[in-house]
N, C-alpha and C positions, 0 to 999 in steps of 0.2 A: 950528855942528850942532844939531838942536833933536831932541827925544826925541819922534819921531811916526814912524807909519809913512809910508812915499812910495806904498802901494797901498790900506791901509785907512783910512788915517787916524786909525788907533789912536792913543793917546798916553798920559801920565799921570794917573792915577787919584787921589784922595786919602780917606785914609780914618784909623781909629785902629787905634794897640797899644793893645792890653788886657794887661793886667797880669793877675797870679792875683789881685789886692786891687780888681782891677776899675777901679784909675787909668786913666785913658784920656789920650793922647796922639797929637796929630796926626803923620800920616804919609804916605808919596806911594809909588802904587805905578807903577812903571815898566816898561813894557813889553819885551818882550825880544827887542830889535831887532839883525840882523843884517846885514853888508855882504855881498852876495852878485851874484853876477852871473848872469843869468839869460840862455839865450839863444832869441833870436827865429827861429823859422825860414821866417818872410817877408823879416823885414830881412838875416836871414842873417849875422846878429852878435851879441853878446852885448851888456845891460846892463844895467850897474852901477846899483842901487839897494842905500837902506837899509831892510831893509822887518823885521817880526815874525815871528816864529817861525811863529803859527800862518798868517799870510798864505803862507808859503811852502810849508804843507801845502796851501791852499787853492787856489792856482795850480798845484801838482802835481795834487790832485783835479779840477781846472776841466780837465786837458791840455794844459797848457803856457802861458807868457807870453800869446801871442796870445790863446789861446780866454778868457782872464783877462781882458784888455783890450775885448775883444768886449762882454763883459757887466759891465766895470764901469761905475761913475759916477762922471762929472766931479767931482761935487765931493768925491769923497772921494779924487782924486787929487792928489797935489803938483806943482807946475809941471814938474818932470822928466819924470815919470810921463807927465801929460799930454800933452809935446811925442811921450814914446815913442808914445804912443798913436794920435797923428795920422800917424805916420810908416808904424804899420800900416795905420791903416784907408787912406791912400793907395798904398802898397806892394801891397795886395789891391784894390783898386781897376784897380791898372795892369795888374796879373796875370787880374784877369776879363775 
């Protein structure tokens, strides 16, 4: 399982541990990933994703999973999230 957010594409970053004596050693900053089930109003079911805490707040801010997927870029989404986005778009087209 990769350490990458399925919605935003946020992944590990690298940097330095800096001691009091200013000795520097390399380290990794890992994203705060959580396994969540987001409810889609259009699909009428939940979708299991592994997303960062910041992405969860963004989904909530934009008004849910359906609104987030409508505004998101395809390059940032994982294969699983891209499949869900296409399902949502297809369901929206069928209801309209």
